[in-house]
C-alpha positions in Angstrom: -67.3 10.3 190.6 -68.4 11.4 194.1 -71.7 10.2 195.7 -73.0 13.7 195.3 -72.3 13.8 191.6 -73.7 10.3 191.1 -77.0 11.4 192.9 -77.2 14.5 190.6 -76.6 12.5 187.5 -79.0 9.8 188.6 -81.8 12.3 189.2 -81.2 13.9 185.9 -81.2 10.6 184.0 -84.4 9.5 185.7 -86.1 12.8 185.0 -85.1 12.8 181.3 -85.3 9.1 180.5 -87.3 7.5 183.2 -84.5 5.0 183.7 -83.9 3.7 187.3 -80.3 4.6 188.4 -79.8 3.1 191.9 -76.5 3.4 193.7 -75.6 -0.1 192.5 -75.2 1.4 189.0 -72.5 3.8 190.2 -69.6 1.9 188.5 -71.6 1.4 185.3 -72.5 5.0 185.0 -69.0 6.2 185.7 -67.6 3.8 183.0 -70.1 5.0 180.4 -69.6 8.7 181.1 -65.8 8.3 181.1 -66.1 8.1 177.3 -67.7 11.6 177.3 -64.9 13.0 179.4 -62.3 11.7 176.9 -64.3 13.0 174.0 -64.6 16.5 175.5 -61.0 16.5 176.7 -62.0 16.9 180.4 -59.7 15.6 183.1 -62.1 15.0 186.0 -65.7 14.1 186.7 -66.0 17.4 188.6 -65.3 19.3 185.3 -67.8 17.1 183.5 -70.4 17.7 186.2 -69.9 21.4 186.1 -70.3 21.4 182.3 -73.4 19.2 182.2 -75.2 21.4 184.7 -74.2 24.7 183.1 -76.4 26.5 180.6 -74.1 25.6 177.8 -73.9 22.0 178.9 -77.6 21.6 179.1 -77.9 22.8 175.5 -74.9 20.8 174.0 -74.3 17.8 176.1 -77.6 16.3 177.3 -78.3 14.4 174.1 -74.8 12.9 174.2 -75.3 11.9 177.9 -78.6 10.2 177.0 -76.9 8.3 174.2 -74.1 7.2 176.6 -76.4 5.8 179.3 -79.1 4.0 177.3 -79.0 0.2 176.9 -79.2 -0.9 173.3 -79.5 -4.7 173.4 -81.3 -6.0 170.4 -81.3 -9.0 168.0 -83.1 -10.0 164.8 -86.0 -12.3 165.5 -85.7 -11.7 169.3 -88.4 -13.6 171.2 -89.4 -15.5 168.1 -92.7 -16.7 169.6 -94.0 -13.2 169.2 -93.6 -13.3 165.4 -95.6 -16.6 165.4 -98.4 -14.9 167.4 -98.2 -12.0 165.0 -98.8 -14.1 161.9 -101.1 -16.7 163.3 -103.3 -14.6 165.6 -102.8 -10.8 165.3 -102.7 -10.3 161.6 -105.7 -12.5 160.7 -107.6 -10.6 163.5 -106.6 -7.2 162.1 -107.5 -8.2 158.5 -111.0 -9.0 159.7 -111.5 -5.3 160.7 -112.3 -4.0 157.2 -109.7 -2.5 155.0 -106.7 -2.5 157.3 -103.6 -3.7 155.4 -105.3 -3.6 152.0 -107.1 -0.4 151.3 -105.0 1.4 153.9 -101.6 0.4 155.2 -101.2 -1.5 158.4 -99.5 0.8 160.9 -96.9 -0.7 163.1 -94.7 1.0 165.7 -91.5 -0.3 167.1 -91.0 1.8 170.3 -87.4 1.5 171.6 -86.1 0.1 168.3 -82.4 0.4 169.1 -80.3 -0.3 166.0 -83.2 -1.5 163.9 -83.2 -5.3 164.3 -86.7 -5.3 165.5 -88.3 -3.1 162.9 -86.5 -4.8 160.1 -87.5 -8.2 161.5 -91.1 -6.9 161.4 -90.6 -5.8 157.8 -89.4 -9.3 156.8 -92.3 -11.1 158.6 -94.9 -8.7 157.3 -93.5 -8.9 153.7 -93.7 -12.7 153.8 -97.2 -12.6 155.2 -98.1 -10.1 152.4 -97.0 -12.7 149.8 -100.1 -14.6 150.7 -102.6 -11.7 151.0 -103.4 -9.8 147.8 -102.8 -6.1 148.1 -101.4 -6.3 151.7 -99.3 -3.2 152.6 -97.8 -1.8 155.7 -95.5 0.8 157.1 -93.4 0.8 160.2 -92.4 3.6 162.6 -89.2 2.9 164.5 -88.4 5.2 167.4 -85.6 5.5 170.0 -84.1 8.2 172.2 -80.6 7.4 171.1 -79.4 9.3 168.0 -76.5 6.9 167.4 -78.6 3.8 167.2 -81.1 5.6 164.9 -78.3 6.4 162.5 -77.2 2.8 162.4 -80.8 1.7 161.8 -81.2 4.1 158.9 -77.9 2.8 157.4 -79.1 -0.8 157.9 -75.6 -2.3 157.8 -74.8 -5.1 160.3 -72.1 -7.6 161.0 -72.9 -10.9 159.2 -73.0 -12.8 162.5 -75.9 -10.6 163.6 -78.0 -12.1 160.8 -77.7 -15.7 162.1 -81.1 -15.7 163.8 -82.8 -14.8 160.5 -84.2 -17.8 158.7 -82.3 -18.9 155.6 -85.1 -18.0 153.1 -85.5 -14.6 154.6 -81.7 -14.0 154.4 -81.8 -14.8 150.7 -84.7 -12.4 150.0 -83.9 -9.5 152.3 -80.2 -9.2 152.8 -77.3 -8.0 150.7 -73.8 -9.3 151.4 -70.7 -7.2 151.3 -68.1 -7.9 148.6 -65.3 -7.4 151.1 -65.2 -10.8 152.8 -62.4 -9.6 155.2 -65.2 -7.6 156.9 -68.3 -9.7 156.4 -71.3 -7.3 156.5 -74.9 -7.5 155.4 -77.3 -4.7 154.5 -81.1 -4.7 154.5 -82.5 -4.5 150.9 -83.8 -1.1 149.8 -87.3 -2.5 149.4 -87.5 -3.1 153.2 -85.6 0.0 154.2 -88.2 2.1 152.4 -91.0 0.6 154.6 -89.3 1.7 157.9 -89.2 5.3 159.1 -86.7 6.0 161.9 -87.6 8.9 164.3 -86.2 10.2 167.5 -88.7 10.0 170.4 -88.4 10.2 174.1 -91.1 8.0 175.8 -91.0 10.4 178.8 -92.6 13.2 176.8 -96.3 13.7 177.4 -97.2 13.9 173.7 -95.7 11.4 171.2 -96.9 13.5 168.2 -98.7 10.6 166.4 -100.8 11.9 163.5 -102.7 8.6 163.5 -103.2 5.8 165.9 -101.3 2.5 165.4 -102.7 -1.0 164.7 -99.8 -2.7 166.4 -97.2 -1.5 168.9 -94.1 -3.3 170.0 -92.5 -1.9 173.2 -90.4 -4.9 174.3 -87.8 -4.8 177.0 -88.1 -1.1 177.4 -90.2 -0.3 180.5 -88.3 -2.8 182.5 -85.7 -0.1 183.0 -88.3 2.4 184.3 -89.7 3.1 187.8 -93.2 1.7 188.3 -95.0 5.0 188.2 -93.1 5.9 185.0 -94.1 2.5 183.5 -97.8 3.2 184.2 -97.5 6.7 182.6 -95.7 5.4 179.5 -98.2 2.5 179.1 -101.1 4.9 179.3 -99.6 7.0 176.5 -98.9 3.9 174.4 -102.6 2.9 174.8 -103.7 6.3 173.6 -101.6 5.8 170.5 -103.2 2.4 169.8 -106.4 1.9 167.9 -109.4 0.2 169.5 -108.8 -3.5 169.1 -105.2 -2.9 168.2 -102.4 -5.0 169.7 -99.5 -4.3 172.1 -96.5 -6.6 172.4 -94.4 -6.3 175.6 -91.1 -8.1 176.5 -91.3 -11.5 178.1 -89.7 -10.2 181.3 -92.3 -7.4 181.6 -95.7 -7.6 183.3 -98.8 -5.4 183.3 -100.0 -6.9 186.6 -101.4 -4.3 188.9 -101.9 -1.7 186.2 -105.4 -0.5 185.3 -105.2 -0.3 181.5 -107.7 -0.8 178.7 -106.1 -4.0 177.6 -106.8 -7.7 177.6 -104.3 -10.5 177.4 -104.5 -12.6 174.2 -101.2 -14.4 174.4 -98.1 -14.3 176.6 -97.1 -10.6 176.9 -99.4 -9.8 174.0 -102.4 -7.6 174.7 -105.4 -6.2 172.7 -106.9 -2.8 173.4 -110.5 -2.9 174.5 -113.0 -1.0 172.4 -115.5 1.5 173.9 -118.1 -1.2 174.3 -115.8 -2.9 176.9 -115.3 0.2 179.0 -118.9 0.9 179.8 
């Protein structure tokens, strides 16, 4: 891949996905796109470059290119301290605001959900919390730009070793084990799968198409890959999708320092949206 081709692909990826693609990522990008060359039966990056930037390529290949370059690192119960904050601080606070979680479902959004470990972890934690709160109910929206990881999330089948971070009691309640022990797999139980809706969404779009605002949003270890001005734009759009007094969880390696946002810190990388009375 020539420097000119890399620059063109880098600009395209940043425009589409907001992902920073400096020249130090040249080898990584070349390696990931090599798979697309093989899949398309193309011999050179020049041929792939010409195809991507053709009218036909823009219609047929851009989604596959986006799938190839996105990072999909995820684990069950990742950053476990967040789930403690969720159950001990956030959920009791939310329940104090009228009928949320009882007369109407608690609305939670996992933005950048990857293969589904985060939304299914949320479903487990919320289900166990609901065992102690009469009538508690919730639904979870799980979004990602990558169609391949969304398909895996909907299928909800994982290698058994991926389930190791899940507490033993939760594993007993929420996981099914494959009968074929030569390929040890687990699957999330249907009762949890029904509570999670997977949807394709690009955080770079100006309108996320949310019919209702969310009570809780998790957008963890996503904006770290974006340029700073893109981070600010995405965070502003997330705030617009969050109810007043709702909560936003970010990754522990991410900071909101220097951004003017209607949020206050309530725990490490956990924020609450200020209501109108705080903005006067």
